[in-house]
Structures are given as structure tokens and as C-alpha cells.
PDB file with one MODEL, atoms N, CA, C and O in Angstrom:
MODEL        1
ATOM      1  N   MET A   1     -32.937  18.173   4.444  1.00  0.00           N
ATOM      2  CA  MET A   1     -33.867  19.003   5.031  1.00  0.00           C
ATOM      3  C   MET A   1     -34.925  19.790   4.420  1.00  0.00           C
ATOM      4  O   MET A   1     -34.924  21.020   4.357  1.00  0.00           O
ATOM      5  N   TRP A   2     -35.907  18.948   3.933  1.00  0.00           N
ATOM      6  CA  TRP A   2     -36.737  19.489   2.887  1.00  0.00           C
ATOM      7  C   TRP A   2     -37.583  21.042   3.331  1.00  0.00           C
ATOM      8  O   TRP A   2     -37.989  21.894   2.541  1.00  0.00           O
ATOM      9  N   VAL A   3     -37.670  21.055   4.755  1.00  0.00           N
ATOM     10  CA  VAL A   3     -38.388  22.383   5.138  1.00  0.00           C
ATOM     11  C   VAL A   3     -37.250  23.630   5.065  1.00  0.00           C
ATOM     12  O   VAL A   3     -37.526  24.820   4.913  1.00  0.00           O
ATOM     13  N   LEU A   4     -36.016  23.102   5.200  1.00  0.00           N
ATOM     14  CA  LEU A   4     -35.043  24.255   5.129  1.00  0.00           C
ATOM     15  C   LEU A   4     -34.469  24.602   3.889  1.00  0.00           C
ATOM     16  O   LEU A   4     -33.725  25.573   3.746  1.00  0.00           O
ATOM     17  N   LYS A   5     -34.861  23.689   2.826  1.00  0.00           N
ATOM     18  CA  LYS A   5     -34.528  23.841   1.420  1.00  0.00           C
ATOM     19  C   LYS A   5     -33.121  23.647   1.208  1.00  0.00           C
ATOM     20  O   LYS A   5     -32.414  24.442   0.589  1.00  0.00           O
ATOM     21  N   ASP A   6     -32.602  22.235   1.898  1.00  0.00           N
ATOM     22  CA  ASP A   6     -31.180  22.023   1.875  1.00  0.00           C
ATOM     23  C   ASP A   6     -31.231  20.451   1.505  1.00  0.00           C
ATOM     24  O   ASP A   6     -31.363  19.554   2.338  1.00  0.00           O
ATOM     25  N   SER A   7     -31.110  20.286   0.193  1.00  0.00           N
ATOM     26  CA  SER A   7     -30.986  19.035  -0.405  1.00  0.00           C
ATOM     27  C   SER A   7     -29.754  18.025  -0.181  1.00  0.00           C
ATOM     28  O   SER A   7     -29.669  16.862  -0.576  1.00  0.00           O
ATOM     29  N   ASN A   8     -28.876  18.730   0.514  1.00  0.00           N
ATOM     30  CA  ASN A   8     -27.479  18.077   0.748  1.00  0.00           C
ATOM     31  C   ASN A   8     -27.725  16.811   1.819  1.00  0.00           C
ATOM     32  O   ASN A   8     -28.139  17.008   2.961  1.00  0.00           O
ATOM     33  N   PHE A   9     -27.449  15.649   1.353  1.00  0.00           N
ATOM     34  CA  PHE A   9     -27.678  14.589   2.399  1.00  0.00           C
ATOM     35  C   PHE A   9     -26.776  14.817   3.581  1.00  0.00           C
ATOM     36  O   PHE A   9     -27.152  14.790   4.753  1.00  0.00           O
ATOM     37  N   ARG A  10     -25.610  15.032   3.186  1.00  0.00           N
ATOM     38  CA  ARG A  10     -24.655  15.203   4.255  1.00  0.00           C
ATOM     39  C   ARG A  10     -25.028  16.150   5.546  1.00  0.00           C
ATOM     40  O   ARG A  10     -24.895  15.913   6.746  1.00  0.00           O
ATOM     41  N   SER A  11     -25.545  17.317   4.864  1.00  0.00           N
ATOM     42  CA  SER A  11     -26.127  18.183   5.715  1.00  0.00           C
ATOM     43  C   SER A  11     -27.354  17.867   6.656  1.00  0.00           C
ATOM     44  O   SER A  11     -27.524  18.342   7.779  1.00  0.00           O
ATOM     45  N   TRP A  12     -28.080  17.087   6.076  1.00  0.00           N
ATOM     46  CA  TRP A  12     -29.202  16.586   6.582  1.00  0.00           C
ATOM     47  C   TRP A  12     -28.987  15.573   8.001  1.00  0.00           C
ATOM     48  O   TRP A  12     -29.639  15.544   9.045  1.00  0.00           O
ATOM     49  N   TYR A  13     -27.776  14.763   7.552  1.00  0.00           N
ATOM     50  CA  TYR A  13     -27.516  13.661   8.407  1.00  0.00           C
ATOM     51  C   TYR A  13     -26.797  14.254   9.757  1.00  0.00           C
ATOM     52  O   TYR A  13     -27.037  13.795  10.874  1.00  0.00           O
ATOM     53  N   GLU A  14     -25.778  15.457   9.483  1.00  0.00           N
ATOM     54  CA  GLU A  14     -25.214  16.143  10.439  1.00  0.00           C
ATOM     55  C   GLU A  14     -26.153  16.948  11.432  1.00  0.00           C
ATOM     56  O   GLU A  14     -25.849  17.159  12.606  1.00  0.00           O
ATOM     57  N   PHE A  15     -27.371  17.388  10.808  1.00  0.00           N
ATOM     58  CA  PHE A  15     -28.486  17.987  11.299  1.00  0.00           C
ATOM     59  C   PHE A  15     -29.150  17.114  12.353  1.00  0.00           C
ATOM     60  O   PHE A  15     -29.297  17.419  13.536  1.00  0.00           O
ATOM     61  N   SER A  16     -29.535  15.974  11.755  1.00  0.00           N
ATOM     62  CA  SER A  16     -30.227  14.838  12.487  1.00  0.00           C
ATOM     63  C   SER A  16     -29.455  14.269  13.612  1.00  0.00           C
ATOM     64  O   SER A  16     -29.976  13.879  14.656  1.00  0.00           O
ATOM     65  N   LEU A  17     -27.896  14.232  13.292  1.00  0.00           N
ATOM     66  CA  LEU A  17     -27.044  13.621  14.333  1.00  0.00           C
ATOM     67  C   LEU A  17     -27.086  14.530  15.595  1.00  0.00           C
ATOM     68  O   LEU A  17     -27.181  14.078  16.736  1.00  0.00           O
ATOM     69  N   LYS A  18     -27.001  15.959  15.265  1.00  0.00           N
ATOM     70  CA  LYS A  18     -26.726  16.665  16.470  1.00  0.00           C
ATOM     71  C   LYS A  18     -28.088  16.728  17.256  1.00  0.00           C
ATOM     72  O   LYS A  18     -28.019  16.975  18.459  1.00  0.00           O
ATOM     73  N   CYS A  19     -29.254  16.536  16.712  1.00  0.00           N
ATOM     74  CA  CYS A  19     -30.481  16.743  17.225  1.00  0.00           C
ATOM     75  C   CYS A  19     -30.652  15.514  18.168  1.00  0.00           C
ATOM     76  O   CYS A  19     -31.140  15.597  19.296  1.00  0.00           O
ATOM     77  N   GLN A  20     -30.101  14.106  17.463  1.00  0.00           N
ATOM     78  CA  GLN A  20     -30.467  13.059  18.599  1.00  0.00           C
ATOM     79  C   GLN A  20     -29.340  12.890  19.575  1.00  0.00           C
ATOM     80  O   GLN A  20     -29.469  12.293  20.644  1.00  0.00           O
ATOM     81  N   LYS A  21     -28.047  13.534  19.086  1.00  0.00           N
ATOM     82  CA  LYS A  21     -27.126  13.616  20.567  1.00  0.00           C
ATOM     83  C   LYS A  21     -27.684  14.402  21.784  1.00  0.00           C
ATOM     84  O   LYS A  21     -27.612  14.102  22.975  1.00  0.00           O
ATOM     85  N   MET A  22     -28.347  15.647  21.103  1.00  0.00           N
ATOM     86  CA  MET A  22     -28.616  16.540  22.282  1.00  0.00           C
ATOM     87  C   MET A  22     -30.173  16.108  22.751  1.00  0.00           C
ATOM     88  O   MET A  22     -30.648  16.651  23.749  1.00  0.00           O
ATOM     89  N   GLY A  23     -30.857  15.237  22.091  1.00  0.00           N
ATOM     90  CA  GLY A  23     -32.119  14.991  22.712  1.00  0.00           C
ATOM     91  C   GLY A  23     -33.236  15.941  22.115  1.00  0.00           C
ATOM     92  O   GLY A  23     -34.299  16.196  22.681  1.00  0.00           O
ATOM     93  N   LEU A  24     -32.806  16.455  20.810  1.00  0.00           N
ATOM     94  CA  LEU A  24     -34.019  17.442  20.293  1.00  0.00           C
ATOM     95  C   LEU A  24     -34.668  16.692  19.267  1.00  0.00           C
ATOM     96  O   LEU A  24     -34.141  15.770  18.644  1.00  0.00           O
ATOM     97  N   ASP A  25     -35.942  17.158  19.098  1.00  0.00           N
ATOM     98  CA  ASP A  25     -36.717  16.819  18.120  1.00  0.00           C
ATOM     99  C   ASP A  25     -36.395  17.304  16.821  1.00  0.00           C
ATOM    100  O   ASP A  25     -36.319  18.526  16.689  1.00  0.00           O
ATOM    101  N   VAL A  26     -36.161  16.452  15.686  1.00  0.00           N
ATOM    102  CA  VAL A  26     -35.650  16.757  14.377  1.00  0.00           C
ATOM    103  C   VAL A  26     -36.598  17.564  13.867  1.00  0.00           C
ATOM    104  O   VAL A  26     -36.087  18.535  13.309  1.00  0.00           O
ATOM    105  N   ILE A  27     -37.840  17.553  13.831  1.00  0.00           N
ATOM    106  CA  ILE A  27     -38.844  18.116  12.995  1.00  0.00           C
ATOM    107  C   ILE A  27     -39.233  19.371  13.575  1.00  0.00           C
ATOM    108  O   ILE A  27     -39.656  20.245  12.818  1.00  0.00           O
ATOM    109  N   THR A  28     -39.135  19.627  15.036  1.00  0.00           N
ATOM    110  CA  THR A  28     -39.387  20.954  15.605  1.00  0.00           C
ATOM    111  C   THR A  28     -38.032  21.789  15.373  1.00  0.00           C
ATOM    112  O   THR A  28     -38.188  22.962  15.034  1.00  0.00           O
ATOM    113  N   ALA A  29     -36.674  21.292  15.524  1.00  0.00           N
ATOM    114  CA  ALA A  29     -35.880  22.067  15.186  1.00  0.00           C
ATOM    115  C   ALA A  29     -35.694  22.568  13.735  1.00  0.00           C
ATOM    116  O   ALA A  29     -35.391  23.735  13.490  1.00  0.00           O
ATOM    117  N   ALA A  30     -35.886  21.650  12.811  1.00  0.00           N
ATOM    118  CA  ALA A  30     -35.880  22.193  11.341  1.00  0.00           C
ATOM    119  C   ALA A  30     -37.193  23.079  11.366  1.00  0.00           C
ATOM    120  O   ALA A  30     -37.049  23.953  10.511  1.00  0.00           O
ATOM    121  N   ARG A  31     -38.215  23.183  11.898  1.00  0.00           N
ATOM    122  CA  ARG A  31     -39.380  24.089  11.784  1.00  0.00           C
ATOM    123  C   ARG A  31     -38.773  25.457  12.330  1.00  0.00           C
ATOM    124  O   ARG A  31     -38.774  26.483  11.649  1.00  0.00           O
ATOM    125  N   MET A  32     -38.223  25.375  13.702  1.00  0.00           N
ATOM    126  CA  MET A  32     -37.884  26.790  14.176  1.00  0.00           C
ATOM    127  C   MET A  32     -36.506  27.169  13.393  1.00  0.00           C
ATOM    128  O   MET A  32     -36.221  28.333  13.676  1.00  0.00           O
ATOM    129  N   LEU A  33     -35.758  26.717  12.697  1.00  0.00           N
ATOM    130  CA  LEU A  33     -34.700  27.187  11.937  1.00  0.00           C
ATOM    131  C   LEU A  33     -35.347  27.649  10.717  1.00  0.00           C
ATOM    132  O   LEU A  33     -34.864  28.648  10.184  1.00  0.00           O
ATOM    133  N   ALA A  34     -36.384  27.077  10.175  1.00  0.00           N
ATOM    134  CA  ALA A  34     -37.229  27.455   9.027  1.00  0.00           C
ATOM    135  C   ALA A  34     -37.815  28.746   9.359  1.00  0.00           C
ATOM    136  O   ALA A  34     -37.721  29.626   8.504  1.00  0.00           O
ATOM    137  N   TRP A  35     -38.398  29.004  10.447  1.00  0.00           N
ATOM    138  CA  TRP A  35     -39.097  30.092  11.205  1.00  0.00           C
ATOM    139  C   TRP A  35     -38.062  31.423  10.976  1.00  0.00           C
ATOM    140  O   TRP A  35     -38.276  32.497  10.414  1.00  0.00           O
ATOM    141  N   ALA A  36     -36.710  30.834  11.728  1.00  0.00           N
ATOM    142  CA  ALA A  36     -35.864  31.872  11.571  1.00  0.00           C
ATOM    143  C   ALA A  36     -35.397  32.459  10.149  1.00  0.00           C
ATOM    144  O   ALA A  36     -35.128  33.620   9.841  1.00  0.00           O
ATOM    145  N   MET A  37     -35.385  31.229   9.348  1.00  0.00           N
ATOM    146  CA  MET A  37     -34.954  31.897   7.830  1.00  0.00           C
ATOM    147  C   MET A  37     -36.050  32.833   7.455  1.00  0.00           C
ATOM    148  O   MET A  37     -35.768  33.941   6.998  1.00  0.00           O
ATOM    149  N   GLU A  38     -37.231  32.469   7.614  1.00  0.00           N
ATOM    150  CA  GLU A  38     -38.384  33.132   7.076  1.00  0.00           C
ATOM    151  C   GLU A  38     -38.078  34.713   7.700  1.00  0.00           C
ATOM    152  O   GLU A  38     -38.054  35.680   6.938  1.00  0.00           O
ATOM    153  N   LEU A  39     -37.914  34.810   8.762  1.00  0.00           N
ATOM    154  CA  LEU A  39     -37.603  36.141   9.388  1.00  0.00           C
ATOM    155  C   LEU A  39     -36.763  36.921   8.911  1.00  0.00           C
ATOM    156  O   LEU A  39     -36.985  38.111   8.686  1.00  0.00           O
ATOM    157  N   TYR A  40     -35.375  36.155   8.638  1.00  0.00           N
ATOM    158  CA  TYR A  40     -34.300  36.771   8.070  1.00  0.00           C
ATOM    159  C   TYR A  40     -34.709  37.207   6.766  1.00  0.00           C
ATOM    160  O   TYR A  40     -34.521  38.396   6.512  1.00  0.00           O
ATOM    161  N   GLU A  41     -35.264  36.431   5.835  1.00  0.00           N
ATOM    162  CA  GLU A  41     -35.440  36.769   4.555  1.00  0.00           C
ATOM    163  C   GLU A  41     -36.398  38.002   4.616  1.00  0.00           C
ATOM    164  O   GLU A  41     -36.185  38.900   3.802  1.00  0.00           O
ATOM    165  N   ASN A  42     -37.336  38.123   5.418  1.00  0.00           N
ATOM    166  CA  ASN A  42     -38.247  39.171   5.538  1.00  0.00           C
ATOM    167  C   ASN A  42     -37.729  40.508   6.532  1.00  0.00           C
ATOM    168  O   ASN A  42     -38.517  41.337   6.988  1.00  0.00           O
ATOM    169  N   GLY A  43     -36.362  40.525   6.742  1.00  0.00           N
ATOM    170  CA  GLY A  43     -35.771  41.585   7.323  1.00  0.00           C
ATOM    171  C   GLY A  43     -36.334  41.697   8.806  1.00  0.00           C
ATOM    172  O   GLY A  43     -36.006  42.761   9.332  1.00  0.00           O
ATOM    173  N   LYS A  44     -37.021  40.948   9.527  1.00  0.00           N
ATOM    174  CA  LYS A  44     -37.500  40.874  10.818  1.00  0.00           C
ATOM    175  C   LYS A  44     -36.226  40.593  11.960  1.00  0.00           C
ATOM    176  O   LYS A  44     -36.137  41.062  13.095  1.00  0.00           O
ATOM    177  N   ILE A  45     -35.277  39.662  11.249  1.00  0.00           N
ATOM    178  CA  ILE A  45     -34.029  39.740  12.154  1.00  0.00           C
ATOM    179  C   ILE A  45     -32.863  39.845  11.058  1.00  0.00           C
ATOM    180  O   ILE A  45     -32.971  39.500   9.882  1.00  0.00           O
ATOM    181  N   THR A  46     -31.690  40.407  11.692  1.00  0.00           N
ATOM    182  CA  THR A  46     -30.569  40.604  10.914  1.00  0.00           C
ATOM    183  C   THR A  46     -29.415  39.712  11.014  1.00  0.00           C
ATOM    184  O   THR A  46     -29.437  38.797  11.837  1.00  0.00           O
ATOM    185  N   LYS A  47     -28.499  39.881  10.318  1.00  0.00           N
ATOM    186  CA  LYS A  47     -27.232  39.221  10.670  1.00  0.00           C
ATOM    187  C   LYS A  47     -26.618  39.526  11.951  1.00  0.00           C
ATOM    188  O   LYS A  47     -25.878  38.747  12.552  1.00  0.00           O
ATOM    189  N   ARG A  48     -26.917  40.576  12.311  1.00  0.00           N
ATOM    190  CA  ARG A  48     -26.559  41.163  13.477  1.00  0.00           C
ATOM    191  C   ARG A  48     -27.166  40.508  14.927  1.00  0.00           C
ATOM    192  O   ARG A  48     -26.580  40.467  16.009  1.00  0.00           O
ATOM    193  N   ASP A  49     -28.575  39.993  14.590  1.00  0.00           N
ATOM    194  CA  ASP A  49     -29.205  39.479  15.567  1.00  0.00           C
ATOM    195  C   ASP A  49     -28.765  38.059  15.753  1.00  0.00           C
ATOM    196  O   ASP A  49     -28.955  37.442  16.801  1.00  0.00           O
ATOM    197  N   LEU A  50     -28.099  37.503  14.571  1.00  0.00           N
ATOM    198  CA  LEU A  50     -27.790  36.098  14.363  1.00  0.00           C
ATOM    199  C   LEU A  50     -26.294  35.933  14.540  1.00  0.00           C
ATOM    200  O   LEU A  50     -25.740  34.921  14.111  1.00  0.00           O
ATOM    201  N   ASP A  51     -25.579  36.950  15.194  1.00  0.00           N
ATOM    202  CA  ASP A  51     -24.181  36.787  15.650  1.00  0.00           C
ATOM    203  C   ASP A  51     -23.499  36.982  14.221  1.00  0.00           C
ATOM    204  O   ASP A  51     -22.343  36.562  14.277  1.00  0.00           O
ATOM    205  N   GLY A  52     -23.761  37.380  13.209  1.00  0.00           N
ATOM    206  CA  GLY A  52     -23.016  37.526  11.920  1.00  0.00           C
ATOM    207  C   GLY A  52     -23.301  36.345  11.097  1.00  0.00           C
ATOM    208  O   GLY A  52     -22.530  36.168  10.154  1.00  0.00           O
ATOM    209  N   ILE A  53     -24.397  35.373  11.286  1.00  0.00           N
ATOM    210  CA  ILE A  53     -24.632  34.572  10.292  1.00  0.00           C
ATOM    211  C   ILE A  53     -25.742  34.982   9.400  1.00  0.00           C
ATOM    212  O   ILE A  53     -26.759  35.581   9.749  1.00  0.00           O
ATOM    213  N   GLU A  54     -25.385  34.537   8.048  1.00  0.00           N
ATOM    214  CA  GLU A  54     -26.511  34.775   7.249  1.00  0.00           C
ATOM    215  C   GLU A  54     -27.376  33.501   6.982  1.00  0.00           C
ATOM    216  O   GLU A  54     -26.934  32.456   6.503  1.00  0.00           O
ATOM    217  N   LEU A  55     -28.586  33.717   7.332  1.00  0.00           N
ATOM    218  CA  LEU A  55     -29.371  32.466   7.548  1.00  0.00           C
ATOM    219  C   LEU A  55     -30.088  32.381   6.592  1.00  0.00           C
ATOM    220  O   LEU A  55     -31.275  32.650   6.778  1.00  0.00           O
ATOM    221  N   ASN A  56     -29.591  31.931   5.059  1.00  0.00           N
ATOM    222  CA  ASN A  56     -30.153  31.833   4.036  1.00  0.00           C
ATOM    223  C   ASN A  56     -30.778  30.314   3.879  1.00  0.00           C
ATOM    224  O   ASN A  56     -30.292  29.362   4.490  1.00  0.00           O
ATOM    225  N   TRP A  57     -31.937  30.190   2.971  1.00  0.00           N
ATOM    226  CA  TRP A  57     -32.478  29.126   2.661  1.00  0.00           C
ATOM    227  C   TRP A  57     -31.464  28.239   1.905  1.00  0.00           C
ATOM    228  O   TRP A  57     -30.712  28.655   1.023  1.00  0.00           O
ATOM    229  N   GLY A  58     -31.530  26.994   2.347  1.00  0.00           N
ATOM    230  CA  GLY A  58     -30.590  25.847   1.833  1.00  0.00           C
ATOM    231  C   GLY A  58     -29.312  25.931   2.308  1.00  0.00           C
ATOM    232  O   GLY A  58     -28.589  24.961   2.082  1.00  0.00           O
ATOM    233  N   ASP A  59     -28.762  27.056   3.041  1.00  0.00           N
ATOM    234  CA  ASP A  59     -27.154  27.130   3.638  1.00  0.00           C
ATOM    235  C   ASP A  59     -27.093  26.132   4.545  1.00  0.00           C
ATOM    236  O   ASP A  59     -27.619  26.297   5.646  1.00  0.00           O
ATOM    237  N   GLY A  60     -26.317  24.715   4.161  1.00  0.00           N
ATOM    238  CA  GLY A  60     -26.129  23.939   5.147  1.00  0.00           C
ATOM    239  C   GLY A  60     -25.331  24.348   6.347  1.00  0.00           C
ATOM    240  O   GLY A  60     -25.581  23.995   7.499  1.00  0.00           O
ATOM    241  N   THR A  61     -24.285  25.173   5.945  1.00  0.00           N
ATOM    242  CA  THR A  61     -23.277  25.499   6.924  1.00  0.00           C
ATOM    243  C   THR A  61     -24.055  26.547   8.031  1.00  0.00           C
ATOM    244  O   THR A  61     -23.938  26.410   9.249  1.00  0.00           O
ATOM    245  N   ALA A  62     -24.699  27.394   7.520  1.00  0.00           N
ATOM    246  CA  ALA A  62     -25.504  28.002   8.371  1.00  0.00           C
ATOM    247  C   ALA A  62     -26.402  27.437   9.332  1.00  0.00           C
ATOM    248  O   ALA A  62     -26.510  27.832  10.493  1.00  0.00           O
ATOM    249  N   ILE A  63     -27.090  26.429   8.770  1.00  0.00           N
ATOM    250  CA  ILE A  63     -28.032  25.657   9.319  1.00  0.00           C
ATOM    251  C   ILE A  63     -27.306  24.937  10.471  1.00  0.00           C
ATOM    252  O   ILE A  63     -27.791  24.949  11.602  1.00  0.00           O
ATOM    253  N   ASN A  64     -26.269  24.378  10.222  1.00  0.00           N
ATOM    254  CA  ASN A  64     -25.311  23.597  11.356  1.00  0.00           C
ATOM    255  C   ASN A  64     -24.653  24.644  12.421  1.00  0.00           C
ATOM    256  O   ASN A  64     -24.578  24.357  13.615  1.00  0.00           O
ATOM    257  N   ILE A  65     -24.249  25.704  11.967  1.00  0.00           N
ATOM    258  CA  ILE A  65     -23.768  26.821  12.961  1.00  0.00           C
ATOM    259  C   ILE A  65     -25.117  27.153  13.893  1.00  0.00           C
ATOM    260  O   ILE A  65     -24.956  27.376  15.093  1.00  0.00           O
ATOM    261  N   MET A  66     -25.965  27.169  13.516  1.00  0.00           N
ATOM    262  CA  MET A  66     -27.173  27.807  14.306  1.00  0.00           C
ATOM    263  C   MET A  66     -27.628  26.461  15.198  1.00  0.00           C
ATOM    264  O   MET A  66     -28.233  26.641  16.255  1.00  0.00           O
ATOM    265  N   MET A  67     -27.333  25.186  14.762  1.00  0.00           N
ATOM    266  CA  MET A  67     -27.777  24.156  15.431  1.00  0.00           C
ATOM    267  C   MET A  67     -26.838  24.185  16.618  1.00  0.00           C
ATOM    268  O   MET A  67     -27.246  24.065  17.774  1.00  0.00           O
ATOM    269  N   ASP A  68     -25.590  24.347  16.298  1.00  0.00           N
ATOM    270  CA  ASP A  68     -24.493  24.612  17.422  1.00  0.00           C
ATOM    271  C   ASP A  68     -24.909  25.473  18.627  1.00  0.00           C
ATOM    272  O   ASP A  68     -24.790  25.177  19.816  1.00  0.00           O
ATOM    273  N   LYS A  69     -25.484  26.741  18.024  1.00  0.00           N
ATOM    274  CA  LYS A  69     -25.943  27.576  18.934  1.00  0.00           C
ATOM    275  C   LYS A  69     -26.996  27.203  19.774  1.00  0.00           C
ATOM    276  O   LYS A  69     -26.966  27.429  20.983  1.00  0.00           O
ATOM    277  N   ILE A  70     -28.030  26.582  19.146  1.00  0.00           N
ATOM    278  CA  ILE A  70     -29.128  26.279  19.861  1.00  0.00           C
ATOM    279  C   ILE A  70     -28.789  25.087  20.989  1.00  0.00           C
ATOM    280  O   ILE A  70     -29.382  25.107  22.067  1.00  0.00           O
ATOM    281  N   CYS A  71     -27.729  23.970  20.661  1.00  0.00           N
ATOM    282  CA  CYS A  71     -27.223  23.109  21.654  1.00  0.00           C
ATOM    283  C   CYS A  71     -26.671  23.707  22.683  1.00  0.00           C
ATOM    284  O   CYS A  71     -26.853  23.301  23.831  1.00  0.00           O
ATOM    285  N   ASN A  72     -25.852  24.854  22.364  1.00  0.00           N
ATOM    286  CA  ASN A  72     -25.048  25.583  23.558  1.00  0.00           C
ATOM    287  C   ASN A  72     -25.671  26.814  24.011  1.00  0.00           C
ATOM    288  O   ASN A  72     -25.045  27.609  24.712  1.00  0.00           O
ATOM    289  N   LYS A  73     -26.989  27.034  23.615  1.00  0.00           N
ATOM    290  CA  LYS A  73     -27.791  27.900  24.320  1.00  0.00           C
ATOM    291  C   LYS A  73     -27.107  29.312  24.052  1.00  0.00           C
ATOM    292  O   LYS A  73     -27.012  30.190  24.910  1.00  0.00           O
ATOM    293  N   GLU A  74     -26.694  29.401  22.885  1.00  0.00           N
ATOM    294  CA  GLU A  74     -25.922  30.765  22.663  1.00  0.00           C
ATOM    295  C   GLU A  74     -26.666  31.939  21.678  1.00  0.00           C
ATOM    296  O   GLU A  74     -27.224  31.628  20.625  1.00  0.00           O
ATOM    297  N   GLY A  75     -26.598  33.130  22.111  1.00  0.00           N
ATOM    298  CA  GLY A  75     -27.216  34.076  21.095  1.00  0.00           C
ATOM    299  C   GLY A  75     -28.412  33.834  20.732  1.00  0.00           C
ATOM    300  O   GLY A  75     -29.229  33.629  21.630  1.00  0.00           O
ATOM    301  N   PHE A  76     -28.853  33.787  19.336  1.00  0.00           N
ATOM    302  CA  PHE A  76     -30.254  33.541  19.064  1.00  0.00           C
ATOM    303  C   PHE A  76     -30.671  32.288  19.019  1.00  0.00           C
ATOM    304  O   PHE A  76     -31.873  32.114  18.818  1.00  0.00           O
ATOM    305  N   GLY A  77     -29.890  31.248  19.175  1.00  0.00           N
ATOM    306  CA  GLY A  77     -29.901  29.904  19.366  1.00  0.00           C
ATOM    307  C   GLY A  77     -30.705  29.502  20.797  1.00  0.00           C
ATOM    308  O   GLY A  77     -31.548  28.616  20.936  1.00  0.00           O
ATOM    309  N   GLU A  78     -30.270  30.274  21.643  1.00  0.00           N
ATOM    310  CA  GLU A  78     -30.941  30.005  23.053  1.00  0.00           C
ATOM    311  C   GLU A  78     -32.543  30.263  22.748  1.00  0.00           C
ATOM    312  O   GLU A  78     -33.350  29.442  23.183  1.00  0.00           O
ATOM    313  N   ILE A  79     -32.954  31.298  22.071  1.00  0.00           N
ATOM    314  CA  ILE A  79     -34.295  31.707  21.714  1.00  0.00           C
ATOM    315  C   ILE A  79     -34.839  30.681  20.747  1.00  0.00           C
ATOM    316  O   ILE A  79     -36.058  30.572  20.872  1.00  0.00           O
ATOM    317  N   LEU A  80     -34.353  29.944  19.879  1.00  0.00           N
ATOM    318  CA  LEU A  80     -34.814  28.997  19.221  1.00  0.00           C
ATOM    319  C   LEU A  80     -34.791  27.856  19.744  1.00  0.00           C
ATOM    320  O   LEU A  80     -35.514  27.009  19.220  1.00  0.00           O
ATOM    321  N   GLY A  81     -33.957  27.459  20.945  1.00  0.00           N
ATOM    322  CA  GLY A  81     -33.666  26.161  21.446  1.00  0.00           C
ATOM    323  C   GLY A  81     -34.758  26.156  22.577  1.00  0.00           C
ATOM    324  O   GLY A  81     -35.018  25.035  23.013  1.00  0.00           O
ATOM    325  N   SER A  82     -35.465  27.248  23.145  1.00  0.00           N
ATOM    326  CA  SER A  82     -36.524  27.298  24.028  1.00  0.00           C
ATOM    327  C   SER A  82     -37.795  26.398  23.683  1.00  0.00           C
ATOM    328  O   SER A  82     -38.585  25.910  24.492  1.00  0.00           O
ATOM    329  N   SER A  83     -37.807  26.298  22.373  1.00  0.00           N
ATOM    330  CA  SER A  83     -39.017  25.676  21.690  1.00  0.00           C
ATOM    331  C   SER A  83     -38.761  24.295  21.340  1.00  0.00           C
ATOM    332  O   SER A  83     -39.673  23.553  20.976  1.00  0.00           O
ATOM    333  N   VAL A  84     -37.493  23.903  21.439  1.00  0.00           N
ATOM    334  CA  VAL A  84     -37.233  22.420  20.946  1.00  0.00           C
ATOM    335  C   VAL A  84     -36.477  21.664  22.066  1.00  0.00           C
ATOM    336  O   VAL A  84     -35.963  20.569  21.838  1.00  0.00           O
ATOM    337  N   GLN A  85     -36.417  22.249  23.251  1.00  0.00           N
ATOM    338  CA  GLN A  85     -35.567  21.419  24.376  1.00  0.00           C
ATOM    339  C   GLN A  85     -36.853  21.540  25.529  1.00  0.00           C
ATOM    340  O   GLN A  85     -37.828  22.290  25.579  1.00  0.00           O
ATOM    341  N   ASP A  86     -36.397  20.495  26.375  1.00  0.00           N
ATOM    342  CA  ASP A  86     -37.564  20.560  27.824  1.00  0.00           C
ATOM    343  C   ASP A  86     -37.409  21.484  28.420  1.00  0.00           C
ATOM    344  O   ASP A  86     -38.096  21.696  29.419  1.00  0.00           O
TER     345      ASP A  86
ENDMDL
END
């Protein structure tokens, strides 16, 4: 997940698999998460906005939790998901 600064192959595979299973575009999902990470890094959104998730660059666990939220349309994931789903 080059755009998310996560070089862990297993994280990338899990991310891609979730996208594929849910019919989401991998590149768009990664870019939306990168945008959210940028917002988090710059203090525009907080851990509270993200349901307690620290959305730091390269954190594969946080990335996959946010993907679950996107897929389930929960919390901030519903906002992000509105750009990656039909």
C-alpha cells in the first residue's frame, strides 16, 4: 500500500482482498484512507472522530480496521465509503 506508506505485504493483501470481496476499487479506497491519514496527521480530524482509531501512516492494523468500517458503513468509514462504493 504504497500510498498509505505500509510496506507490509500481508497488510496489502488483506486490504486488497477486502476491497475485492466488497466490490470496492482498491486504488480509490487507498486514496481515501490516505486522505483521512493526512487529515488526522494535520489535526483536522481526531481519534474521537475515528471511533478511537489512531490513523497513522503505515499502520496496517488501523488501515484494516478502517476498511472494516468502510465496508460496514460505520462511523467515519461511512463517510469514506461514500466515495468508494456505488
